[in-house]
C-alpha positions as CSV (number, residue, x, y, z in Angstrom):
1,X,-4.5,4.1,-0.5
2,X,-5.5,3.4,2.5
3,X,-3.2,2.2,5.1
4,X,-3.3,-0.3,8.2
5,X,-1.0,0.0,11.1
6,X,-0.7,-2.6,13.4
7,X,2.2,-3.6,15.9
8,X,5.2,-3.8,13.6
9,X,3.0,-4.1,10.5
10,X,2.1,-1.3,7.7
11,X,-0.5,-2.4,5.0
12,X,-0.8,-0.3,2.2
13,X,-3.9,-1.0,-0.1
14,X,-4.3,0.6,-3.8
15,X,-7.1,1.0,-6.2
16,X,-6.9,0.7,-9.7
17,X,-6.8,4.4,-10.3
18,X,-4.5,4.8,-7.5
19,X,-2.4,1.5,-9.2
20,X,-2.4,3.8,-12.4
21,X,-1.2,7.1,-11.0
22,X,1.5,5.2,-9.5
23,X,2.8,3.5,-12.6
24,X,2.5,6.7,-14.4
25,X,4.0,9.2,-12.0
26,X,6.4,6.5,-9.8
27,X,4.7,7.9,-6.3
28,X,1.4,8.3,-4.4
29,X,0.6,10.0,-1.6
30,X,-1.9,10.0,1.1
31,X,-2.7,12.5,3.5
32,X,-5.1,13.5,6.7
33,X,-5.1,17.2,8.1
34,X,-5.8,17.9,11.7
35,X,-7.6,20.5,13.4
36,X,-4.7,21.8,14.8
37,X,-2.9,22.2,11.7
38,X,-0.9,18.9,11.8
39,X,-0.7,16.9,8.8
40,X,-0.4,12.8,9.0
41,X,0.9,11.2,5.4
42,X,2.0,8.6,3.6
43,X,3.4,7.5,0.1
44,X,4.5,4.9,-1.6
45,X,7.5,5.2,-3.9
46,X,9.3,3.4,-6.6
47,X,13.0,4.0,-7.0
48,X,15.7,2.3,-8.8
49,X,17.8,3.7,-5.6
50,X,16.6,1.1,-3.2
51,X,17.4,-2.6,-3.3
52,X,14.5,-4.3,-1.5
53,X,11.3,-2.5,-0.1
54,X,11.7,-0.3,3.1
55,X,9.7,2.1,5.0
56,X,10.9,5.5,6.9
57,X,9.3,7.7,9.3
58,X,9.6,11.3,9.9
59,X,8.0,14.6,10.7
60,X,4.6,12.6,10.6
61,X,5.2,10.7,7.2
62,X,5.5,7.2,6.6
63,X,7.2,6.7,3.3
64,X,7.7,3.0,1.9
65,X,10.0,2.5,-1.0
66,X,9.5,-0.4,-3.3
67,X,12.5,-1.4,-6.0
68,X,11.4,-0.6,-9.6
69,X,11.5,-4.2,-10.8
70,X,9.9,-5.4,-8.2
71,X,6.9,-2.8,-8.1
72,X,6.5,-3.5,-12.1
73,X,6.2,-7.0,-11.8
74,X,3.4,-6.6,-9.3
75,X,1.8,-4.4,-11.1
76,X,1.7,-5.8,-14.1
77,X,0.4,-9.2,-13.0
78,X,-2.2,-10.8,-11.3
79,X,-0.4,-10.9,-7.9
80,X,-2.3,-9.7,-5.3
81,X,0.4,-7.9,-3.1
82,X,4.0,-7.7,-2.3
83,X,5.6,-8.0,1.3
84,X,9.1,-7.3,3.1
85,X,10.3,-7.8,6.6
86,X,12.8,-5.1,7.4
87,X,15.4,-6.3,10.2
88,X,15.0,-3.8,13.1
89,X,18.0,-3.2,15.7
90,X,16.2,-4.6,18.4
91,X,16.0,-8.0,16.2
92,X,12.4,-7.9,15.6
93,X,11.5,-7.1,11.8
94,X,8.9,-4.4,10.2
95,X,6.2,-6.2,8.3
96,X,5.4,-4.2,4.8
97,X,2.6,-5.6,2.9
98,X,1.5,-3.9,-0.2
99,X,-1.8,-5.1,-2.0
100,X,-4.4,-4.3,-4.6
101,X,-7.7,-3.7,-2.8
102,X,-11.1,-5.8,-3.5
103,X,-14.4,-4.2,-2.7
104,X,-16.2,-5.5,0.5
105,X,-18.5,-8.2,-0.2
106,X,-20.9,-7.2,2.4
107,X,-21.3,-3.7,0.6
108,X,-23.1,-4.7,-1.9
109,X,-24.5,-0.6,-2.5
110,X,-20.3,0.4,-3.0
111,X,-19.2,1.5,-6.1
112,X,-16.7,-1.6,-6.7
113,X,-15.6,-0.4,-10.2
114,X,-12.0,0.9,-8.9
115,X,-11.2,-1.8,-7.0
116,X,-9.4,-5.6,-8.5
117,X,-13.0,-7.4,-8.0
118,X,-11.3,-9.7,-10.9
119,X,-8.3,-10.6,-8.6
120,X,-11.1,-11.4,-5.2
121,X,-12.2,-14.6,-3.8
122,X,-15.3,-16.1,-4.6
123,X,-16.4,-17.2,-1.0
124,X,-18.2,-14.3,0.7
125,X,-15.4,-12.5,3.1
126,X,-16.9,-9.8,6.0
127,X,-14.6,-6.8,5.8
């Protein structure tokens, strides 16, 4: 599962195998280990306990939670992504976006079997 973080924005991209694991286990995690022993992790959790998609950060971990019905609809259809703007205390918002991952069209040698090629645009897009 890829992550991209920009100013008040978190985007997660899942490959087919990761979506399958999420469907089965209701949870997906990716970690990065650093030489000093610290770990940075991000997880995507399907939950019946949240009314809308939200995010939490604690102890080096980003946790994004998605309501089960919203996640199920996204996983079962050709919908590319789901998103939510979460209000912040400073009157701003945190943009959350979860997407099915596409292959890069400018990398013809890349194995694209685990990407959602069937949902990708026909026009070439640089990665």
